[in-house]
N, C-alpha and C positions, 0 to 999 in steps of 0.2 A: 678752598676745600668745600665751603658751603655751596658755591656756584656749581661745582661738579656734582655734588649730591642732588641739587635741584634738577640738574640736567638729567641724571640717571632716573630720578622719580618721574620726570616728564616723559622720558622714553618708555619706561615701564608702563605708565598709564596709557600711553598711545598704543602699545602692543596689546595690552589687555583689552582695550576697546575694540581693536581690530579682530582679536580672537573671538570676543563675544558676538560681534557682528557677523563673522563668518559662520559661527555655530548657528546663529539665528536663521541665516539664509539656508543652511543645510536642513535645519528643522522644518522650515516652511516647505522645502522641496520634497522631503520624504515623510513628513508627518510624524516625526519622532515623538513618542509619548513617554510620560514619566514611568509608566508601567508597561511591560510586555505581556501582561496577563489580563484577560478580559473575558466576558461571557457572551454567548450568542443570544440575540434577542429571539426567543422562541414564540413571542406574541401570546404568551399564556397569561391568565389572570394572576395578579399578585397573590402570593401565598402568605399565610400567617407567619409571624416571626418565629413562632415555636414550630419547628419542623420535626416530623418523625425521622427516625434514624435513617431509613431508606431514602427519604426525601433529601436529607442532608447529603447522602452519598451521591444521589443523582445530581444535586446542585454542584458538587465537586467535580463530577464527571463531565459536566457541561462547560467547565472552564477550559479555555485555551491555555495550555502550559508548554513548557519547553523541556527538552531532554535533561535529565539529571545524571550526575556522575558520582562515583565514589560513594560515600556514606550519606547519601541524600543531599549532597552539596549541589546547588543549582549552577549549571554550567552557563557561562556568559552567552547570552543570546546574540546571534549574528544576523538574524532576520528581523527586519523592521517592517511593521505593517501599518497601513493607514486606511482610513475610510472603510471600516469593517462593514458598514451598511451596503457597500457596493458588492459584497460577496454574493448577494442574492439569497434566495430561499433554498437552503440545503435540506432536503426532506429525509435524508438518511438518518436513522436513529443513532447510528454510530459511524464515525469516519475519522480518518487521520491523514495529515499531510506532513511529510518529513523529508529531510535531506538524506538520500541514500548513501552518500559518501561519508558524511560526518556523523549521521545518526540523530542530528538535531531535529526535534519535532517542532514544526512551524505552528500548527494549530490542530486541535482534535476535539472530538465530542464522544463521550462515553468510551474511552479507549481501553478500559479493562473489563468491560461487561461482555460476557460470553454470549454468542449467538450462533445458530447454525450457519454454515458457510457454503453449503451446496457444492457446486463443481469447482470452487477454489481448491477443494480437496485434491484435484488432479495435478495441481502444481507440486504438491507434496508427494503424490504418487510418482511423478517424474523424478523428483529429488531422491526418493527412496530407491527407485530403479537405478539411478546413477550411482548410488552408494553401494548397493548389494548385488547388482546384476552386471553381466558383461554386455556392453553395447552391441556387439556383433553376434551374440548368441541368438539362435533361431527359435521362434515360437510358432507352434502349429495352430492354425485356426480350426477349431472343432465346433460341432453343434452344441456340445455341453458348455463351452465357454461363451456362447452367444445367447444364452438364456436371459441375460440381464436386460432390463428395460432401457431403451435408448441406444439403438444400434445405428448411429449416424455414419459410421465409417463405411458401411455397406461391404463388409468383408466377404470374400469368396471362400467357401468351405474348402479346406485342404491346403490353402496358401500357407507358405512359410515366410514369415517376416521377422526381421531383426528387432530387438528391443528398441534400438535407435529409431527405426522406421515407425514403430508403433507410437512413438512420442508425438509424431505429427498429427494423427487423428485425435489423440488424447487431448492435445493442447489447442488445436485449431478448430475442430468441430465438436469438441467436448464429448468424445465418444466414450460412453460407459462400457461398451464391450472391449475397447482397447484397454481401459483401466482394469477390467476383470482378467483379460488375457495376460497382462503384465503381472498382476498379483498372483495368478495361478501358475506362473512359470516355474515356481518352486512349490510353495505351499501357501495357499491364500491366507490362512490364519496367521502363519508366521510372518508373511509379508506385512499384514496389518499391524502385528506386534512390532515389527521393525519401524513402521511409520511412527508409532507412539514412542518407541525407544529413542529414535532420532530426535524427537522433540525434547526429551529430557536431556540428552547429550548436549544439545545446543541451548539449554536454559530457556526453552520455550515451554512454559509451565502451565499454560491455561488453554492448551490445544489438545484435542483428543479425537480419535478416529474409530469408527465402527465398520467402515467399508472403504474401498479404494476409489470410489466414484463421487461420493457426496449425496447419494440418494437418501442416506440415513440422516434424520434430523439430529442424531446424536454425534454427528461430526461437527464439532464446535470449536470456535477460536475467538480471539479478541482482535481489535484493530492494532493494538501494540504488537501482539504476537505475529500477526500477518506482515506487518511492516518489517520486523526483524527477520522473518523468514525470507522476504523478498531480498533483503540485504545479503543474507547468507547465500541464497541460491544464485543471485547475480554475481557474487564474488567467487563462489566455488564452482558453479556450473553455468557459465554465461551462455553456453549453447542452448540450455533450456529456455532462457529469456529470448534468445535469438529466434528459436523456433516459433515462440508465441507471438513474435512480431510480424511474421510472414503473412502476406495476403492470400497466397495460394501455393500449394505444392502438388506436383504431378510426379508420381513415382510408382513403379511396379504395377502399372495399369490403373492406378487409383488417382483421383483428383480430390483434394481436400482444401476447402476454402475457409478462411478465418471467419467465424460467426461473431467475433467480438467487434461490435460497432466502433469501439474506441480505436481500433486499428486503422480507421480512416482519419483519425486526428493526426495532423502533421507532427505533433509533439510526441506521439506514441512510440515507445521503445520496447514494449513487451508487457505481457500481463494475461489475466484470465478473468472471465466472468462466470457467474453461476446464478441459478434460479431454482428454488423449490417453494412450495406454499409456506413452509416453515421459515425458510431463510429469506424469502422475498428476493429482490435483486441484490446481488453482491458483486464486488470486483476488487481485484488487486492489480495495480498498474504502475508502470515505470514510464516517466515522461521527462523529456529534456526541455527545460523552460528557460527562455530569456526573460529575466526579471526586469522590473521597472528601471533599475540602474544599469541595465545591459550586461549583468552577470549571467552566465549560462550555467544552470545547475541541474543536477540529476535528482528528480523529485519522485517520491513514492506516494501514491494516493490509494487509500483503502476505503471502500464503501461497503457498509453492511446495513441490512434491513431498510432498503430503499424501494420506492415505487417509481422513481425517476432517476435511475442510475446514470444514464448518459447525460442528462441535463445537470445533475449534481456535479458530475466530473467536469463538464464544460464550464460551469460557473466557477469552480475552483481554479481551473487552469487560467481562465481569463483574469480572475482576480489576482493571481500570482504575477501575471505578466504586466498588469497595469498598476498595482498598488503595493507590491512587496519588493523590498530592496535587501541586498546582502552586503554587509559591511565588514 
């Protein structure tokens, strides 16, 4: 009996040693850390231990965190990150990177701070049009509707175009006049009201609109809200995302080319950019990424308040591919 017991102990010890060795190899391969929460090195001078209330909040906002569920319970993180220093210098004041399928946030900076969003507004204009207008109803191009600044669509007076067709210049060339034509199809003020009502219905609580184009600096949102909006639009109206992916569209005598430079990225699956003096460079994007452990994931990237939007996005995508694994 004692011999059998000693044999069992020896076998158990051997198995345990093998398990520990295997885990160590995996840890070395993917840089597993004890904590999945860490801060970005902003290269700022060290601050005093006693922080003002707003400074404490900013410090919290600069932490990379993961999606929560239920009553504040932290959901198990599936994304493993290593070598954060390889991320590069992300100059955006606010950004978010997350899994569009599961909702897990991979990392983020100032995710709940409101900023003007510029022409990202047009993604919600398209969403609202899909919700309250018929895709094949005709809109007449009139001089009154073309008074808005930013007539990139080069519409011909008197043309009749469907709401569906107007989504192409709205999303590809960021046509302000297309946004106004869509909003004025019924009643402009009621359309903008519907944009805000849709936010509340979908529990998007920190996003507000004053116009359908993004020219107003009072059109504001947060990185978290925009990430959730991308998830909702992608699931409910994938045709909106598909339109924003196109390089060029030729229809009804018009040619509209995508001005979003991220559309040249091989990983790009759809999205929108924007710029105003108040918003600076902004973007909402959907990318299909092959991670470091060969998992292919659908990733949302939100950039707000940047002067180097394309470089910020490229740095994030390259980091995901080289140093992030999904388990």
